[in-house]
C-alpha positions in Angstrom: -12.6 -178.0 -41.6 -14.5 -180.8 -40.9 -13.9 -182.9 -44.0 -15.7 -185.8 -45.9 -18.2 -188.6 -43.7 -15.4 -191.0 -44.1 -12.8 -189.0 -42.5 -15.1 -187.6 -39.8 -15.9 -191.2 -39.4 -12.4 -192.3 -39.1 -11.4 -189.5 -36.3 -14.5 -190.9 -34.3 -13.0 -194.1 -34.6 -9.3 -193.0 -33.5 -10.0 -190.5 -30.6 -13.7 -191.5 -29.6 -15.5 -189.5 -27.0 -12.6 -187.0 -26.5 -12.9 -185.8 -29.9 -16.3 -184.5 -29.3 -15.1 -182.8 -26.3 -12.2 -181.3 -28.2 -14.5 -179.8 -30.8 -16.4 -178.6 -27.9 -13.7 -177.0 -26.1 -12.4 -175.4 -29.5 -16.1 -173.8 -30.2 -16.1 -172.4 -26.5 -12.8 -170.7 -27.5 -14.0 -169.5 -30.5 -16.9 -168.0 -29.2 -16.0 -165.0 -27.2 -19.1 -164.9 -25.2 -19.3 -168.6 -24.2 -15.8 -167.7 -23.5 -16.1 -164.9 -21.2 -19.3 -166.5 -19.6 -17.1 -169.2 -18.3 -14.2 -167.5 -17.2 -16.7 -165.1 -14.9 -18.3 -167.9 -13.4 -14.4 -168.8 -11.6 -12.8 -165.3 -11.5 -13.9 -164.6 -8.2 -12.9 -167.7 -6.6 -9.6 -167.3 -8.7 -8.6 -163.8 -7.7 -9.6 -165.0 -4.2 -7.2 -168.0 -4.1 -4.3 -165.8 -5.6 -4.9 -162.8 -3.1 -4.6 -165.6 -0.3 -1.9 -167.2 -1.8 0.6 -164.4 -2.2 -1.4 -161.2 -2.1 -0.2 -160.4 -5.8 -3.7 -159.2 -6.7 -3.5 -156.1 -4.7 -0.2 -154.9 -6.2 -1.1 -156.1 -9.8 -4.7 -153.9 -9.1 -3.5 -151.0 -7.2 -2.2 -148.5 -10.4 -5.4 -149.6 -12.1 -8.0 -148.7 -9.8 -5.9 -145.7 -9.1 -6.2 -144.8 -12.6 -9.4 -145.4 -12.8 -10.5 -143.2 -9.8 -8.4 -140.4 -11.4 -10.1 -140.9 -14.7 -13.4 -140.9 -12.7 -12.5 -137.8 -10.6 -11.0 -135.5 -13.4 -14.2 -136.7 -16.0 -17.0 -136.2 -13.6 -15.9 -134.5 -10.0 -19.7 -133.7 -9.2 -20.6 -137.3 -9.2 -17.7 -138.6 -7.2 -18.1 -135.7 -4.7 -22.2 -136.5 -4.6 -21.3 -140.1 -4.0 -18.4 -139.7 -0.9 -20.8 -136.9 0.5 -22.7 -138.9 3.1 -19.4 -140.3 4.5 -17.1 -136.9 4.1 -19.2 -134.4 5.0 -20.3 -135.4 8.9 -16.3 -135.7 9.2 -15.6 -132.4 7.5 -18.6 -130.7 9.7 -17.1 -132.4 12.9 -13.7 -131.2 12.5 -14.6 -127.6 11.3 -16.7 -127.1 14.2 -13.9 -128.9 16.6 -11.0 -126.3 15.2 -13.3 -123.5 15.6 -14.2 -124.3 19.7 -10.6 -124.7 20.0 -9.7 -121.4 18.1 -12.1 -119.7 20.4 -11.3 -121.1 23.6 -7.6 -120.2 22.7 -8.5 -116.8 21.8 -10.7 -116.2 25.0 -7.8 -117.5 26.8 -5.0 -115.3 25.1 -7.4 -112.2 26.1 -7.7 -113.2 29.7 -4.2 -113.8 30.0 -3.1 -110.4 28.1 -5.9 -108.3 30.2 -4.9 -109.9 33.4 -2.5 -108.7 36.1 -0.4 -111.8 35.6 0.4 -111.3 32.1 1.6 -107.9 32.8 3.8 -109.2 35.6 4.9 -112.2 33.2 5.9 -109.3 30.7 8.3 -107.7 33.0 9.9 -111.2 33.9 10.2 -111.7 30.4 11.8 -108.3 29.7 14.0 -108.6 33.1 15.5 -112.2 32.4 15.6 -111.7 28.7 13.5 -114.8 27.7 10.4 -114.9 25.7 7.0 -114.1 26.8 5.8 -117.9 25.7 8.8 -119.0 27.9 7.8 -117.1 31.0 4.0 -118.0 30.8 4.6 -121.9 30.5 6.9 -121.6 33.5 4.6 -119.7 35.7 1.7 -122.1 34.8 3.6 -125.4 34.9 3.6 -127.8 37.8 6.1 -129.8 36.7 8.4 -131.0 33.7 11.1 -133.4 33.2 13.4 -131.8 30.9 16.0 -134.4 30.4 16.7 -138.1 31.3 20.2 -139.6 31.5 21.0 -143.3 31.4 24.6 -144.2 33.2 26.6 -146.9 33.2 27.2 -147.5 37.0 30.7 -149.0 36.7 32.6 -146.8 34.1 30.3 -143.9 34.9 29.8 -143.1 30.4 26.8 -142.1 29.2 24.6 -144.6 27.6 21.6 -142.6 26.3 20.1 -139.1 26.7 16.7 -137.8 26.1 15.8 -133.9 26.1 12.1 -132.5 26.0 11.0 -130.5 23.2 11.8 -126.5 23.9 14.6 -127.3 26.2 18.4 -126.2 26.0 20.9 -129.0 26.7 24.7 -128.6 27.0 27.3 -131.3 26.9 25.2 -134.5 28.2 28.5 -136.3 28.7 29.6 -133.8 31.3 27.1 -133.9 32.9 26.8 -137.5 33.5 30.3 -137.3 34.5 29.8 -134.6 37.2 27.0 -136.8 38.7 29.3 -139.5 39.0 32.0 -137.6 40.3 29.5 -135.8 43.0 28.1 -139.5 44.0 31.8 -140.1 44.7 33.0 -137.4 46.6 30.0 -137.8 48.7 30.6 -141.2 49.4 34.5 -140.5 49.9 33.8 -137.2 52.5 31.3 -138.3 54.3 30.5 -141.3 56.8 28.1 -143.5 54.6 27.3 -147.2 54.4 27.8 -148.9 51.3 24.4 -149.0 50.4 23.9 -145.5 50.7 23.7 -143.5 47.5 22.7 -139.6 46.4 19.4 -140.0 45.2 18.1 -135.8 44.9 20.0 -132.8 44.1 18.3 -129.5 44.2 19.1 -126.0 42.5 16.4 -123.5 42.5 13.5 -124.8 40.2 15.7 -127.5 39.1 15.5 -131.1 41.3 17.7 -134.1 39.9 16.4 -137.5 40.7 18.6 -140.8 40.4 17.8 -143.9 40.9 20.7 -146.8 41.1 20.4 -149.8 39.7 22.7 -153.0 39.7 24.0 -152.1 36.1 23.2 -148.8 35.3 21.8 -145.3 36.9 18.7 -143.5 35.9 18.5 -139.8 36.3 15.7 -137.3 35.8 16.0 -133.5 35.5 12.8 -131.8 36.4 11.9 -128.2 36.6 8.8 -127.5 39.2 7.3 -129.3 42.0 8.6 -132.9 42.2 5.3 -135.5 42.6 5.7 -138.7 44.5 4.9 -140.9 41.4 7.7 -139.6 39.6 10.1 -141.6 42.0 7.6 -144.5 41.2 8.2 -144.1 37.6 11.9 -143.8 37.8 12.2 -147.2 40.1 9.8 -148.9 37.5 11.9 -147.9 34.4 15.1 -148.9 36.3 13.8 -152.1 36.5 12.2 -152.2 32.9 15.9 -151.7 31.6 17.7 -154.0 33.4 14.8 -156.8 32.3 15.2 -156.0 28.7 18.9 -154.9 28.5 21.1 -157.1 31.5 23.1 -158.7 28.9 24.4 -155.5 26.9 24.6 -153.9 30.3 27.1 -156.5 32.0 29.0 -156.6 28.5 29.4 -152.9 28.2 32.7 -152.3 26.7 32.0 -148.3 25.7 30.0 -148.9 22.6 27.0 -147.0 23.6 25.2 -148.1 20.2 23.8 -151.2 21.2 21.3 -149.0 23.4 19.6 -146.5 20.6 16.8 -148.9 21.0 16.1 -147.8 24.2 15.3 -144.3 23.9 11.5 -144.7 23.4 11.5 -146.3 27.2 13.2 -142.9 28.1 11.0 -140.5 26.4 7.8 -142.3 28.5 9.6 -140.2 31.5 9.6 -136.7 29.7 6.5 -136.1 31.1 4.8 -132.8 32.6 1.9 -131.3 34.0 0.5 -127.6 34.0 -2.0 -126.1 35.8 -5.4 -126.8 35.1 -7.9 -124.2 34.2 -11.7 -123.9 34.8 -13.5 -123.8 31.7 -15.4 -120.9 31.5 -17.8 -119.4 28.9 -15.6 -117.2 26.4 -17.2 -114.0 27.2 -13.9 -111.9 26.6 -14.2 -113.4 22.9 -18.1 -113.0 22.6 -17.2 -109.1 23.8 -14.3 -108.7 20.9 -16.4 -110.4 18.5 -19.3 -108.1 19.3 -17.2 -105.2 19.3 -15.2 -106.1 15.7 -18.9 -106.5 14.4 -20.1 -103.3 15.7 -17.1 -101.8 14.3 -17.6 -103.2 11.0 -21.1 -102.1 10.7 -20.0 -98.4 11.7 -17.2 -98.7 9.0 -19.7 -99.7 6.5 -22.0 -96.8 7.3 -19.1 -94.5 7.3 -18.0 -96.0 3.8 -21.6 -95.9 2.3 -21.7 -92.0 3.4 -18.2 -91.5 2.2 -19.1 -92.7 -1.2 -22.2 -90.7 -1.5 -20.1 -87.6 -0.8 -17.6 -88.7 -3.1 -20.3 -89.3 -5.9 -21.7 -85.8 -4.8 -18.4 -84.2 -5.2 -17.7 -86.4 -8.8 -21.0 -84.6 -10.0 -20.1 -81.2 -8.8 -16.2 -81.8 -10.3 -17.6 -83.0 -13.4 -20.0 -79.4 -14.0 -16.9 -77.7 -13.2 -14.6 -79.7 -15.6 -17.1 -78.4 -18.3 -17.1 -74.7 -17.4 -13.3 -75.1 -17.0 -13.3 -76.6 -20.7 -15.7 -74.1 -22.0 -13.7 -71.2 -20.5 -10.4 -72.8 -21.9 -12.0 -73.2 -25.3 -12.3 -69.1 -24.8 -9.2 -68.6 -23.9 -7.5 -70.7 -26.5 -9.2 -68.6 -29.3 -7.7 -65.5 -27.3 -4.6 -67.4 -27.3 -4.5 -68.1 -31.1 -4.8 -64.3 -31.8 -2.1 -63.6 -29.2 0.1 -65.9 -30.4 0.0 -64.2 -34.1 1.0 -60.9 -32.5 3.4 -62.6 -30.3 5.2 -64.5 -33.3 5.6 -61.0 -35.2 7.3 -59.7 -31.9 9.5 -62.3 -31.6 10.6 -61.7 -35.3 10.9 -57.9 -34.4 13.0 -59.1 -31.2 15.4 -61.3 -33.4 15.9 -58.9 -35.8 16.9 -56.3 -33.2 19.3 -58.8 -31.4 21.2 -59.7 -34.9 21.7 -56.0 -35.3 23.1 -55.4 -31.9 25.0 -58.5 -32.1 27.0 -57.3 -35.4 27.3 -53.8 -33.5 29.1 -55.9 -30.6 31.4 -57.5 -33.0 32.0 -54.3 -34.5 32.6 -53.1 -31.1 34.9 -55.6 -29.7 37.2 -55.4 -33.1 37.4 -51.8 -32.4 38.2 -52.0 -28.8 40.7 -54.7 -29.6 42.5 -52.4 -32.1 42.6 -49.5 -29.6 44.2 -51.8 -27.1 46.6 -52.8 -29.1 47.4 -49.3 -29.8 47.2 -47.9 -26.3 49.6 -50.6 -25.2 52.2 -49.8 -27.9 52.1 -46.2 -26.6 52.4 -46.9 -23.3 55.3 -49.2 -24.0 56.8 -46.5 -26.1 56.8 -43.7 -23.3 60.0 -42.9 -21.4 60.2 -40.3 -18.9 64.0 -38.7 -18.5 65.8 -38.0 -15.3 68.5 -35.6 -14.3 71.6 -36.9 -13.4 71.8 -38.6 -10.3 68.0 -37.7 -9.4 65.2 -39.5 -9.0 62.6 -36.2 -8.9 59.3 -36.5 -10.8 57.1 -33.8 -12.1 53.5 -34.6 -12.1 52.6 -32.1 -14.8 55.3 -32.8 -17.2 53.8 -33.2 -20.5 55.2 -37.1 -20.5 53.3 -38.1 -17.5 50.2 -36.1 -18.5 50.4 -38.2 -21.4 51.2 -41.3 -20.0 48.6 -40.9 -17.4 45.8 -40.7 -20.3 47.0 -43.4 -22.2 46.8 -45.5 -19.0 43.4 -44.6 -18.1 41.8 -45.3 -21.7 43.7 -48.8 -21.2 41.8 -49.3 -18.4 38.4 -48.3 -20.1 39.2 -50.3 -23.0 40.2 -53.6 -21.3 37.1 -53.4 -19.1 34.8 -53.5 -22.0 36.8 -56.7 -22.9 36.4 -58.0 -19.7 40.1 -57.9 -19.1 42.7 -57.2 -16.2 45.4 -54.9 -17.3 48.9 -54.4 -15.0 51.4 -51.9 -16.0 55.1 -52.5 -15.1 57.3 -49.8 -14.2 60.8 -50.3 -14.7 63.4 -47.6 -13.2 66.9 -47.4 -14.7 70.0 -45.8 -13.7 73.7 -45.1 -16.2 76.8 -46.5 -14.7 78.4 -43.4 -13.6 78.0 -44.0 -9.8 78.5 -47.0 -7.8 76.4 -50.1 -8.5 74.5 -50.0 -5.0 73.5 -46.4 -5.6 72.4 -47.2 -8.9 70.2 -49.9 -7.8 68.4 -47.8 -5.2 67.9 -44.5 -7.5 66.8 -46.7 -10.1 64.3 -48.2 -7.8 63.5 -45.0 -6.4 62.8 -43.6 -9.8 60.0 -46.6 -10.6 58.3 -45.6 -6.9 58.4 -42.0 -7.7 56.9 -42.3 -11.0 54.2 -44.8 -9.7 53.2 -42.4 -7.1 52.9 -39.2 -9.4 50.6 -41.7 -11.8 48.7 -42.9 -8.3 48.1 -38.8 -7.4 46.9 -38.3 -11.0 44.0 -40.9 -10.5 45.1 -43.9 -11.5 44.5 -47.0 -9.2 47.2 -48.5 -7.6 46.8 -52.4 -8.1 47.5 -51.9 -12.2 50.7 -50.3 -11.4 54.3 -52.1 -10.1 57.2 -50.6 -10.0 60.9 -52.3 -10.4 64.6 -51.2 -10.0 66.9 -52.1 -12.6 68.7 -54.2 -12.6 66.1 -57.0 -11.3 66.7 -60.9 -12.4 63.2 -61.3 -13.2 62.9 -58.5 -15.5 63.0 -58.7 -19.5 66.2 -57.6 -20.5 65.1 -54.8 -23.3 63.8 -53.0 -20.2 67.1 -53.0 -18.2 68.7 -49.6 -20.2 71.9 -47.9 -19.1 70.0 -44.8 -19.1 68.6 -42.2 -16.9 64.9 -43.0 -17.8 62.1 -45.5 -16.9 60.5 -48.0 -19.3 57.0 -49.8 -19.1 55.3 -53.2 -20.1 51.6 -53.6 -20.5 50.5 -57.4 -19.6 46.6 -58.0 -20.1 44.7 -61.3 -17.9 
């Protein structure tokens, strides 16, 4: 709001030229285009100054740039790939070519080792020693390898640091360092040596231990294979570097080995190995195998096409046969429908006959059950009298003949009912004689009667003879008379 001319003149009198500058600055802020243009002229220098001051621009812009790149890639990945194509594709092509060359070379080396005489010898050694084939192959092609490095405090003999090469199994390093110190002391005490003489080499089979003594520490290398001369120089140089960098901790050592943790990279530089160099030759075996695989693949494709053609021909023949079979099945179905009607009539007739037969069977079972009851009563009511003090049985006696007939009918009826009868023959005697004689006489009467029935044709397994008195016999069968009684049991 500019106000009246008098007020405007009053403002000019009060603020002078600064008022015009303020009005111009206000107009610049209110006009976004003018403000953006003024900021754009200095934004590059401002960003450069802030980045040089504390690096805050990178930390602030990094999330925004990442989101912008993610959005650009997700919205139009083809355009992003086209932009990066001149940079990424040569590197990718070179990496793929290098990987294929390495794979082909490794494959050829594997074939050469697998088909060579050495490979079979190495496999025999692996089976004999119980080690893996890879370990045996590495040992046979190895010139030398530093497997372990021990750094030992000279005065105390304690282990300061210990590093091990990959694929090497190490036992307790403290015990090994103590044994090295003990062997050194043993040799100095047992042999006439000067004070400066020290044990510098130990050898056991394929292993060699090189020992370098410094004023404050001892460095030992465990080497497998042929020890080169340069390892002794490397050992001495490493001992010198250790004493230069860690002289103060070595002098002040009181048993805390944690201060020597940073010395591990220096020790790992000693873990070097050298293998036999193989002359690079063209991978003829790989080419040959690749050609064999291609030929086998072509032959397989040819055979597959032939099999597909034969299968198609068989499928057509099968469809024709199937159509013929369907027609035959339709004809058989018509015949089966006719036969089914007659079969249903036959089934109804069979059901009627079965019902009639079941009714007759029920009537027969009822009649046999009644007959079995009657025969049981007749047999148990039978009696054969004996003369005094005698056990003779007349097989032709009417009572014996009737008893045998009833027992025979009982067996037939029980067989129809799927039962097994058993007839107990109990012989009795009166009390006119002595007890011992009477028991023997009663048993003899039962035995003689059983023998007479068996003689008449009855099976022996259904007849059991007892003489009274007997503790296992029912009381009503043990009577004071010269006779025999019977009891029928069905199972």
